[in-house]
C-alpha positions in Angstrom: 133.3 28.8 -209.3 132.0 30.1 -212.6 135.4 30.7 -214.1 136.7 27.3 -213.1 133.7 25.6 -214.6 134.1 27.6 -217.8 137.8 26.9 -218.0 137.2 23.1 -217.7 134.6 23.3 -220.4 136.6 25.2 -223.0 140.3 24.4 -222.4 140.1 21.0 -224.0 138.4 22.2 -227.2 140.0 25.6 -228.0 142.9 27.8 -227.3 141.0 31.0 -227.4 137.5 32.2 -226.8 136.7 34.6 -229.6 134.1 37.4 -229.3 131.9 38.7 -232.1 133.1 42.2 -231.5 136.5 41.2 -233.0 138.5 40.8 -229.8 139.1 38.1 -227.3 137.5 38.1 -223.9 140.0 35.5 -222.7 142.9 33.4 -224.0 142.5 29.9 -222.7 145.3 27.6 -223.8 145.8 24.1 -222.6 149.1 25.1 -221.3 147.5 27.9 -219.4 145.5 25.5 -217.4 148.6 23.7 -216.2 150.4 27.0 -215.5 147.4 28.2 -213.5 147.5 25.2 -211.2 151.2 25.5 -210.7 150.8 29.2 -209.9 148.5 28.5 -207.0 145.2 28.5 -208.7 145.4 31.7 -210.8 142.6 31.4 -213.4 143.5 32.5 -216.9 140.0 32.8 -218.1 139.5 36.2 -216.7 143.0 37.6 -217.2 142.0 39.7 -220.2 139.2 41.5 -218.4 136.0 42.8 -220.0 135.9 44.0 -223.6 133.6 46.1 -225.8 132.0 49.5 -225.5 130.9 49.0 -221.8 134.2 47.5 -220.6 134.7 50.3 -218.0 131.2 49.7 -216.5 131.9 46.0 -216.3 135.3 46.5 -214.8 133.8 48.7 -212.1 131.2 46.0 -211.4 133.9 43.4 -211.1 135.8 45.5 -208.6 132.6 45.7 -206.5 131.7 42.1 -206.8 134.5 39.8 -208.2 133.7 36.5 -209.8 131.5 37.8 -212.7 132.0 36.8 -216.3 131.2 38.7 -219.5 128.3 37.3 -221.5 128.1 39.9 -224.3 128.9 43.5 -225.0 126.0 44.4 -222.6 125.8 41.7 -220.0 127.7 40.0 -217.2 126.8 37.1 -215.0 127.6 35.9 -211.5 126.7 32.7 -209.6 126.4 30.5 -212.7 123.8 32.9 -214.3 121.6 33.3 -211.2 122.5 37.0 -211.3 122.8 39.0 -214.5 123.4 42.7 -215.1 122.5 44.1 -218.5 123.6 47.6 -219.4 122.1 49.9 -222.1 124.3 50.3 -225.1 126.1 53.7 -225.3 123.5 56.3 -226.2 120.5 54.1 -225.4 118.1 54.6 -222.5 117.2 51.0 -221.8 119.0 47.7 -221.6 118.3 45.4 -224.6 116.2 42.3 -224.6 118.1 39.1 -223.8 121.8 39.6 -223.4 122.4 42.3 -226.0 125.1 42.6 -228.6 128.0 40.3 -229.5 127.0 37.4 -227.3 130.0 35.3 -226.2 128.3 32.0 -227.4 130.9 29.6 -225.8 130.5 31.3 -222.4 126.7 31.3 -222.5 126.6 27.6 -223.6 129.0 26.7 -220.8 126.7 28.3 -218.3 123.6 26.6 -219.7 121.8 29.9 -220.3 121.5 29.9 -224.1 117.7 30.6 -223.8 118.5 34.0 -222.5 120.3 35.0 -225.6 117.5 34.0 -228.0 114.8 36.4 -229.2 111.5 36.0 -227.4 108.0 37.5 -227.7 107.0 40.5 -225.7 104.2 40.4 -223.3 100.7 41.1 -224.8 100.3 44.8 -225.1 104.0 45.7 -225.0 104.8 47.7 -228.1 108.5 48.1 -227.6 111.3 45.6 -227.2 113.3 48.0 -225.0 112.0 50.0 -222.1 109.2 47.5 -221.3 108.4 44.8 -218.7 109.1 42.2 -221.4 112.8 42.7 -221.0 112.7 40.7 -217.8 113.1 37.0 -218.7 110.7 34.3 -217.5 111.7 32.8 -214.2 113.6 36.0 -213.1 112.7 39.1 -211.2 114.3 42.4 -212.3 115.2 45.8 -210.9 115.7 48.7 -213.2 117.7 51.9 -212.5 115.2 54.2 -214.2 111.4 54.4 -214.6 109.6 52.8 -217.4 112.0 49.8 -217.2 114.8 51.9 -218.6 118.4 52.0 -217.3 120.5 49.0 -216.3 118.6 45.8 -215.6 119.6 43.6 -212.7 117.9 40.2 -213.0 117.9 37.4 -210.4 116.5 33.9 -210.5 117.0 31.9 -207.3 118.3 34.6 -205.0 115.8 35.2 -202.2 117.4 38.2 -200.5 120.2 40.6 -201.2 121.8 44.0 -200.8 121.6 46.3 -203.8 125.0 47.7 -202.9 126.5 44.3 -203.6 125.6 44.7 -207.2 126.1 48.4 -207.7 122.5 49.7 -207.7 122.1 50.8 -204.1 119.4 53.5 -203.9 118.9 53.6 -207.6 115.9 51.2 -208.3 113.0 53.0 -210.0 111.0 50.2 -211.6 110.6 46.4 -211.3 109.2 43.2 -212.8 108.6 39.8 -211.1 108.4 36.8 -213.4 109.1 34.3 -210.7 105.8 32.5 -210.2 106.6 31.1 -206.7 107.8 34.1 -204.7 106.9 37.6 -203.5 109.8 40.0 -203.1 109.8 42.8 -200.6 111.9 45.9 -201.1 113.2 47.9 -198.1 115.0 51.1 -197.4 117.4 49.1 -195.2 117.3 45.9 -193.2 114.6 46.4 -190.6 113.5 49.6 -192.2 110.3 50.6 -194.0 108.9 48.3 -196.7 108.9 50.3 -199.9 107.0 47.9 -202.2 106.1 44.2 -202.7 106.6 42.4 -206.0 103.9 39.7 -206.5 104.3 37.0 -209.2 103.5 38.3 -212.7 103.3 41.9 -211.5 105.4 44.9 -212.6 105.7 48.6 -211.8 107.0 51.2 -214.3 107.6 53.6 -211.5 107.8 52.9 -207.7 106.6 56.4 -206.8 108.3 59.5 -205.4 108.3 58.2 -201.9 110.1 55.0 -202.8 112.2 56.0 -205.8 116.0 55.6 -205.4 115.6 54.3 -201.9 115.9 50.5 -202.0 118.9 49.0 -200.3 117.7 45.5 -199.4 115.1 43.0 -200.4 113.9 39.6 -199.3 111.4 37.0 -200.4 108.4 35.0 -199.1 106.5 32.2 -200.7 103.6 33.3 -202.9 
């Protein structure tokens, strides 16, 4: 589990995980680890819950899919970083590059995804850091909840198939990017339903079209 792995990494070196926004995402004391075991496996790392300006959105995501951990003021991860959701900052149209603001460095390092928090160069021809295909990291494929790569970004690395409802974006995908070189991804209205689009390696689409917009509920993959 992500939280158990993080607890084991951090409990021996610090009593708290401090966040750049000035609060604490979780208080992890050495004594807490023992108490957690005695209490039947309760994990202290997530006790404080999300913090920052998007805490409500993150809390709702955790209710829908427990087990996530906050990476920054904008991002949460599940499955050891295989799945990451990045929300736009309040007032912004698009999710930021990387992981956004106030990255929880200790958490990101524990998950081994520090590269996602580093600035990187946009694709050739992309003039904006936000609202462009460049916001999808190398090795991932991404769905966006608005056209022109705006809205919340849901990025996946090794996941072959899934239900959008599991991650909170059922029937809301409007644009996409595939930066996974080995797979095609096929979007469907529902399992066994009409194929809405196919995401080939290196391709992107700033708008899926009126006939497919806000319809995707399921996707799967094939080898490229």
